[in-house]
N, C-alpha and C positions, 0 to 999 in steps of 0.2 A: 920892445915891441912895437910895432906899426901902428898907427892908431886906425890903420884902415885893416887890420889883423882881426877876424872873431876872436870872444872872448874865453877861456878853456870851457867846455858844459862841464856844468855845476857834480858836484861828487854823490853817488844815490848812496840813500841812506838805506839800513838795514830795515825799516818801515815798509821801505818801499821797494824790497826785494820780497819780502812776506807777501803783498796787497798782491805782487803780481799772481803768485801761488794761491793767496785763501779765498779771493774773490772765485775765480774758476771752481775752485771746491765747491762752495757754499751753493752755489750756481747750480752744480754738477746733482750735488747733496738735496736740493729743493728739488731739480727733474726728477731725481728718483724719489723723494717723500711722493711727489704729488704723482707722479705716474704711477708709485706703488698703490695711492689711496685711489685714482684711477680705476686698475686692476683689481684694488680690491674692492673696491664701489660693485665696481662690472661682474665682480664675483660672486657678490654677495647680495645681487638681482637674484641666481638661482639659489638662493640657500632660504629653507623654509621659513616661515615666521615665526614666533614666539607663540603664536596659536595653532599654527599646525604642529609643531614639536609637543605642545601640552594636549590635545587632543589626537592620540594614538586611539585608530579607527581599522584596524584591519578589516578585510572579507573574512568570511565565519561559516562556516559548513552548518545548516538547519538539519538536525536529527530528527529524523521521523521512525520513532520507537512505537511496539505494540503494548499493551497494555500491561505484560511482565517487565518490560524495559529494553524487550529484545530489540536491536537497529533493524529496521524494515526499507530504511530508505534514507539519502541523503539526496539536498539539493543544494547547489554552490555553480558560482562562477568561477572561484579555488577551493579547492577540498582544503577548508583547514579545520581545527579546533583549536579553542583557547583552554589552555594549562599552566597555572599557577606554578609559578617557579616553586613554591612548596610542596607541589605534590610529582615535583621530575627530581626521581633519585640520585644522589650525588655522585652516583657510576657515569649518570649519564651527561649532566654539566660539568664533570672532571673528564671527561672523554673530547667532551669539545673547547674545553680549555687546553686540553695540553696539544693538543693538534693547529688550533686555530690562533690560541693569543693566550699563552701560559702565564705571562705578566699583567694579564686583564686589570685584576685588582690594584694596579700598581701605577699606571698607567692614567694620564686625562685626558683618554680619545683617541691618540697617536703615539708610535715610538719612533721618536726624532730621529736615532741611531738607524732603526731599521729603515724609516724612510729613506733617510741619505744614503746609503749602502743599493737602495733600490734602482734611485736615481744614477747611481754610478753604474751599475750594472746596466741599465739602458741605455746609460752613454757611450758605454764600450759597445755595447752590441748594436750601437745609432737605433736604438727602436725606441721611438718616443711616443709609445704606449704604458706607461708604465703597468706594471703588475704587482702582484705580491704586496708584502711588506701593511697588506691592512689588516687591524685591529677589528676584535669583533665590532666593536662599536662604528667603525669606519662601514662594516660591512654592511651594520643597522641601517645608518644612513644612506649605503647604497642601493639594498632591499626597499627600503622605506620612497627616495626618492629622484633617486637618477638613473635606477636600472643597468646593463648589465655594460653600457659604451666602456671603451677604456681609453680616454684623453686624457690632457694633462689639464686643462679647466676644468673638467666630472671629476679629478685627482682631487686639484685642489677646494673643490665647492663640496667634497664628501669631507673632508678632513676639518674645513671648516662648520661643516654641519657635525662634523663627529664633537668637537669641542662644544658648540650648543647642549648637543644632548647630553656630554656629562653635565652641563650644570643644571638639567631642569629635573634629569632622573638618575636613582641610585645604582650602584652598579648590577644588582639584584634585578632591579625593573629591566634594566638594558638586556640585563642576559635571557630574562623572561622574553621580552620583545623581540631578541633574535632568532631565539629557536622555537617562535609562533610564527614568523614569518620566513624563514628559511626554506627553499624547495628542496627537494627530497628526491625528484624523478617521479614518476610512474602517477602523474596526478596528486600529489600527496604534498600540501604547503603546510608545513610545522611539522612539530616532533611528535603531538598526537597523530597526526594523517598519518606519518611514515611508520608509527608503530604498529600501527592497527595494520596498516598496507602490506607490508615487509612479515610483521610475528603474529598478526591477528591477535594481541593484545593492547592493553593501557600502558599510556607509560610507567605508569606506578609499579611497572612488572616486569621492566629492561631490567636484563641480566649485563655484567659488563661486558661478556663478548658481543650481545646486541647494541650495547649503547655504542663502542666502537665502531660496531659496519656501519651506523647510522651517522656517526660522525666524519667515517669516509666518504659520504656521497656528495655534500653539498661544491665540492671543491670543481666536480664534473658530474651532475646528475645523470646525465647521458651516462658516458664514460665506468663512471661507477653504479649503474644501476644493478643491485645483486642479482635480479630478477632476468635480465639480458645479459649480462658480463661477470659471472660470479669469480672468475679467475681473476679480472681488474680489482673484484671490490675487497678479494681476499688479500689480493696483496696491498690494496690502500689501509686493508682494518691492519692488517700486520705494523706496516709504519705507525698509525693511530696507538697498536698496544706499546709501540716500542717510545713512544714518547710520553705517555701514560709512565712507563718505567722511569724513564727519562727524569719525568717531575717530582717522580714518588707518589705517583699515586695508587701504583701496583707494586708488589714485590718480584723480584725475577722468578719465585717459583709460581705463583699465580702467571707472568707473563710465557713465562713457557709451556701450561696448561693450557693455558688459550692459545696459544697459539696452533696447540694440538688441536682443536676443535674445529669443525668445519665453519658454513654459516649457517647452519640449520633454521633456515627460512620457514615460515608457514603461511604462506603470501594469505590474505583475505579473499574474497569475492569481488568481484570487480562491481566497486559503487557506481562505476554508472549505469551499470547493468538494471535491469526491471524490476529485478527483486524475485520475492514469492509472490507480491501482492499488487501488482502492476497497476490492476484496476482501481484498488482499492486507494493506494497511494496516489494516483491521479486525480482522483475526488479529494484526498486532501489538500492535494496542491493550490485544488484551486479553491475550496476554502480559508486557502494562507495567503493568496492573492485578494480575495475581496480583505482579509482581515489588514493586510498590509495597508491598504488603501485607506483601510479606518484610523486604525492604530499608527502610523507613517513608521511599519517598519518591513525591511525589505527580507522575506526569506530566501532570498539567494544570497545576504551576506552578513546578518547578522547574527547570526549563530543564536537560534534560537532550536528551541527542544519541544517537540509537539510530544505528548502521550498521549495516542489514541486506542480507538477500543479494539484492535484487532486483537486475537487471538492465535499468531503464529503456530501454534500447533494445531487449531484447527484448520487454518489457511492449509495446510499442510495435508490436511485429511481432504481435503475438496480437488487439492490438484490432485492426489493419488487417485480418487476415485472418479475423476474427469479423466483422466489418462488412462485408469483398466478400461471403463467403457467405450472410451471413442474409438477401435477399432472397428467392432463390433455393429456401430453405427454408420460410419461412415463405411463399410462395408455394403449394407444395405443402399444407403445411397447412391455406391457406383451401379449396384446392379439397376435400379433405376436409372439413372445417366445413361450407361450400356445399352438398356434397351429401348429408351425414351429419345435421349438426346443425342447421341454419339452421332451418327451418320450426320445430322444436320449440321452438327458443330465442325465436326471436320470438314464439311463441303463447305460452311461460309470460311473454318481459319486457313484451310489449305486446299485453296482453290485450283493453284496449278497442278496440285498433284493427281494422277489418274486415278482412275474407279480402282482400279489394281493396288495402288498402293495406299488408298485410304483402306482399303479390305484389308491388307497384313497392316496399319493401324490396329483398326479394330479389333483385331485379333492377338495384339502382344495384350496380353492381361494387364501388365507393367506399368505399362505406357498407359494404356484405357485408365488402370485406382489413382496414378497421380494425376492424370489429366483430370478425373473427377474431381480429387480432391484439393486441384484448384481452382477448378470449377463453382463447385458444388462444394464448398468445406462443412462439416455439420459444426452446427456453433451451439455452444450451451452457456447459462445464465445461472449462476448460484450464488445465493446471499443468506448468512446465519443469521441469526438475531439473538440475544441473550432477552428473553420475553420480559424480564423484571425491569427493566431499564431502559429497554429499544438499540443497546449497547449492539454497532454492527463487527461479528467476530470474525468474520471471512466473508471473502467475493469474489466471483470471479465473472466478467464480462463477457466472457467469450475464450474460445479457445487457443489463441493467440495474440499477444497483445501486440508486440512484433509485425504481424500480420494488418492486425486493427486493433484500432485505439478508440473504437466505439464501446463503450459501456452498455452492453445488453441486460444487463440489470438494472440498470439507475435510467436510460435513455432511451429503450426499444419499449414499445408498445404494440401487443398481437394480442389474440383471442384467448384467451383462458379455457377455454370450453367450459367441461363438468368443474373446474375449480371455484367457476362462478356461483353454483348452485348453493353452498351456507348463507351467502346473503341471503339466498331467497327462503330456505330454509329457516333463519334464523331471525326475519321478517317475519315468517307463519306462526312461529315458536313464540314471539313475540306478543302474539296476538291470545297467548295465554291457551291455545289448540294442543290438545297433548300429541307424544309420540306414535300412540298406537291409534289414532285416528288414521282412517281407511279410503284411500283415493284409488280411485278406476286406474286401471294400468291397461285400458283397452286404447287404440288404435282414436287419435284426437284430429282430428279435419277442420280446418278454420280459413275460412274467406276472410280474406285481408281487406279494409278500406279500398286497396288499390285493386278490387278482384283478382289478385292472385290467391292462389291455395298454400296453404303452408301446412304441413301435417309432417307434425316431427316426429323423427324415428327413434327407437329403441337401439342400441349399439348391440345387439344382438337381432336387431329382426323380428322379436318375439314379443308377443303383445298377450294382454290376456290378465282378468284378476283382479281383485282388491288387494293391496297391499299399504303396511303403514309409513312410515315416515324414516324407521330405521330399515328397514329393506330395502326401502323406494331410493334412499341414498348410501348402501348399501352398494347395489347394482349400477348403482347409478343412473337411474329407467329418465328419460328424456322425459317421456310422457307426461311423468306425474310431475316433473319439475314445471313443467309447462300448465299443467290443469295446477297445478298450487300459483302458478302468479299471475291466472288470469279467473281462480274460482276462490281465492281463499286470502290472495293480496291483490297489490296491482305492480305495473313495472314502477311508478314513482315512488309507491311504499318502501320499493325493492333498492331503487338509487338513493332513497334519503338513509337508508341503513348500510350501503356501501359508503357514501361521502361522510356519515361517521367513522364509520371505519379504518379514514385515509384515503378510500381511492377519489384520483383528484382527473382522469383522464374522463375523456366523453364518453357517456353512456345513454345510448338512447332509449328512449322510453316504449321500446317496443316488447311483446312477449317473449322474443326470442333473447333476449335480456337473458331471460331464467337458462337457457343452455352455454354462455357465454359467447353473445355474436356482440360483444364492443369489445375493445383493446383495454389491456391494463399493462401496467408494470410492475416486474417481478418481485423488486425492491417493497412496492405498496402490499402489494397483495401475501409477502412475507407480515408486515407490520400489521398486516385486516387478519391475518390469522393467530398473530399472538392475543389480538383481544379474547381470543376461545379459550387460549392456554393462561390467561391470567383472569379468569371470571368477568372480562368485561373492561379491563382496562386497557388503554391505546398510548402507546408510548411514540413518540416520534424518533427511527431511527439515527443514532449516532455515531459520528466519523471519529470526532474526537472528545480527551477529556480534560485535557489543559494543556497551555503553550505558557513555555518558561522563557525569559531573555535570557542573553548570556551567560550574566552573572547568579543563574537560576533562581529568578525570581518573576514570579507567575504574574503575567500580563493577561491573561486572560482564563478563564473557567466556563467548562459548560456545563450545566446538571443537566436531567434527566425532565422531559417536558413529558407527563404524563396525564392524561383525563379518563376521567368514565363515561364511556361510550355505551354500555350495553348492561341492563340488566346481569346479577352474578346468575341468577338462578334459569335464564337466557342463554347465556356463554356456558355453563357448565352443561345443560342439551344440547348442546351445538356440538362442544367438545366430544359428551358422550357420544354421540352419533357416528360425531369421527372416527371414533375409537372403535368402530365400528367395520369401518371402512377396510383397515387394515387387518381384518380377522378373518380369518376362513370361519365355513367354506364359501361364501359366496364374497365377501368384500374387494371390491375390485383392486385395492391393493393387497389381498391378500399374502402375493410372492414377498414380501416382507418379513413374514415368518415362513412361509412356505420351501422359498427357494433359497432367502437368504437365513435364515434361522433367529432370526431376530428377538429376541423373547421378552425385550424391554416392554414398559409403557409405553404407546404411543398412537397417534390420531393423526391424519389427512387425509387428503383427497386426490386422486388423478385427473387428469383432463388432457381431452384428445380435440382437435380441430378436427373440419373437413377433411379429407382427402388426406390428413395425416400429414399437414403441414406443422402443428406445434404439438407438443405433447411437452405433458406438467406433471409434478409432483409438487405438492406443498404438504410437510406435515411439521408435526411438534411432537416432543416430548416433554415430560417434567421439568428438563432446562433449557431446551432450544425448541425456536422453531427454524425452517430453512424452507427456501422454494428454489426449485430447478424447473426449468424452462429448456427444450432439446426444440432445436429446429433449424432452417436454413434463413439466411438472409432474406432472401429472396421467399415470400410468404405465398406464391404460388405454385412455390415446388414442393414437393412430398418428400417424407424421411422412408417412405416405402411401405407398401403395403402392409398392415400388420403393426405398425408401429405408434401404435397406442401409448396413453402415458404410463401403463402399469410396466412398456416392455421397453421404450425407450427413458424414462426419467427417474421412472422408479429406480431400475437397478443402481444409478448413480447416488439417489438420497440416500438406499440401503447403505452401499459400500461407504458412505462418510457414518453414517449414525454409528454403524459398528465400529468404525477405524476413530470415531471420538469416543464410544464410548470408551473401548479399550486404553484409549491414550488418556483422556481428564478423569476415570474411573469413578464417572458419578455414582452416586449411591442409588441403589433401588427406592423408586418412591411411587406411590401415587396420586392422582390429583384429588385434592380436598372436595367434599361435597357441602356445598354451602346448607345454613339452617333449611331456605324454604324449600328444600327438596325433599321429597318422600320415595322411599320406594314401595313397591307391591309385586306381590306374585300374580303373573297372569298366565294366560293360555296360548301357546306358540302358535293355535291354529285358527282361534278367535280374538284374539288380541282382547280378551276380557279379563275378568279378574277371575283367578283359577279359581275350580273344583277335585273337589277328590277323585271326580271321576277324570278329571284333563290329563292324556298320556302325559304330554310334555309342556314342562310351563317352565318361564326363563321373569327375572327380577328386572323391573322396567321402572324407569324413573318419572316422576307427576312433579308437577308444585303442590307445594301442603295445601295452597288456596282454590286448588285444583278440580273439579265434579269427576271423580271415577267414572271409571265404565263398573256398567252392572254385572253380575255375574256372569259367567259363560254359559250362554244358550246352546251350545252348540255339545256340552257334554254336563248333561243337566245332575245337579248335589249340593251337597254343599260346602262350602270356602274350604279351600287348602288352608290348614294353619298354616300362622307367620312363619312359625318354628321352620318352615322347612325351606324357608327362602335362601335363593342363590343370589352371589353377585354378579350381576354380568360384565362390570367392569370395574 
């Protein structure tokens, strides 16, 4: 070999050959690990934290219940109620496990083989939005954190979250959360809402068939909604039953029997609807909003249970009484509208129509009636109280909550007419003036400081003679009320009485106050009249008794606010006078007995304002106090000639009280007589103590400390023996 020749290359060793292979492999593995960590790290950024996993806080529905536990309203952003797994029957959990994840109690968050098959299937279809193969835990993760999007990154995050959920919760807790969060269509979130929506029953009462129907829905809540697509639901239900058979939850005989059944739905009333007592529940909602700010709770998502004072049975009686009376009331207004307003209305709102066209419109009675009802709808406010504690048992704030959410029972102030007179009489009685006091019913003419003349008129237009307080209030004599406030008391003293009885609206200190010239609120008037029923005790009207959190713990409790505002004796005398108002032959509310045939113990007062713009009746029985107002929202518009309180408001009150008595079956009762009250037999003609010569007598009530009237001077002779006394009421 020449010295200029290159030496032969060294022989490659075995180590050198492996190095060429190993180094790239290590580098690739490192890259894979680093990339994988980066990807996992990126994915983990979207995975909930431990704190989020530990604080499961679904949006729950607040239930508003009446005093007997009847659901009357729900508040929610998502209609969902919490039901612990212990209250969910096995057939329900089995139906969901069979169709969704029959190996739920065996895996630790996901099923690797099922997931791999789903990926392969997606690859074959060139569909990179994987679906299916999700365990119940993965579905829970999706419902909690990720939403319905189908992306690979979302699926991976869902899987990682499922593993974390399995670490922190037991299987039963996971299943409970899943059934609470799952959407079932129809606005029903969670198994409890679904059971109520489709079957009107609690979860604990669901049958196997019903459980299978509900388990059929979550795959596609729209497509399998049993109310909208019953045939689709039926097919899917059979699939669920088949899976329950395959897994061994039901036998072949049960499977065959259930497949032969229909859906047997019993849908509940729409919970988004206004309900039977919308004006009442709106006030409750407003109170809950105030409470939420104070106690840091959200009534729309915290699943509160609100126990209210409402009685659904009495509320139904109110609704029916109003519905029975409105057509006749509206018909009277339609007549007034046609006679006084129709021509101007048509000219204003149909300016391009010819005179002949407007005449044709005016001749179309159906058109005129519908137009009048739209332009001048008759409104009704009605409120019922439990006088023993002030609880509001029923309420109507108008003819339609959907048309107007303005609550006329609590937000409206209108002149009460003669319904205000009991405040005048109570002020007089509290001074020790007896019922037998004779007051002139002669015409009264007063020159006011402004120079104007005030001459109150009796409703009948008749004057004359002397009358006692019982006759005066029974006939609702305006002149007597005017004389009482001028000669026996004062506007300031009457206002003081009204304030003690809970009236908060502005009361002008003028003589016309005696005739109800100042506006009042129906709810406050009902609360004031309860003072007469309870012998002097006023109670704050209440909507809510207690509020529980989602775990059933009471977080707020409301007790009655009561105080003595009047002596027993004065309240009793006023109560007894108001019973005369409902009695024939002269009581202005005698129609309660004569027309409607109500024979129970009752008292009250009618009220009518000028031009028949407001009609009232406020009354009480031994069990209830109720106030009724009828009118139009425009206080300048009339209900029609002759539509006084006894014709417009009393019929609603009477229909209600009769229905309430039939529904509640209250026992017959009389009002107790306080120890400070005594009775005496008096002459009907002279209002003096009777003698054996008096042709007609009656029993009258007096204060025990009161000076009695002398013997009857009209019919001279001896006193009538006490053994011949008869009770007036």
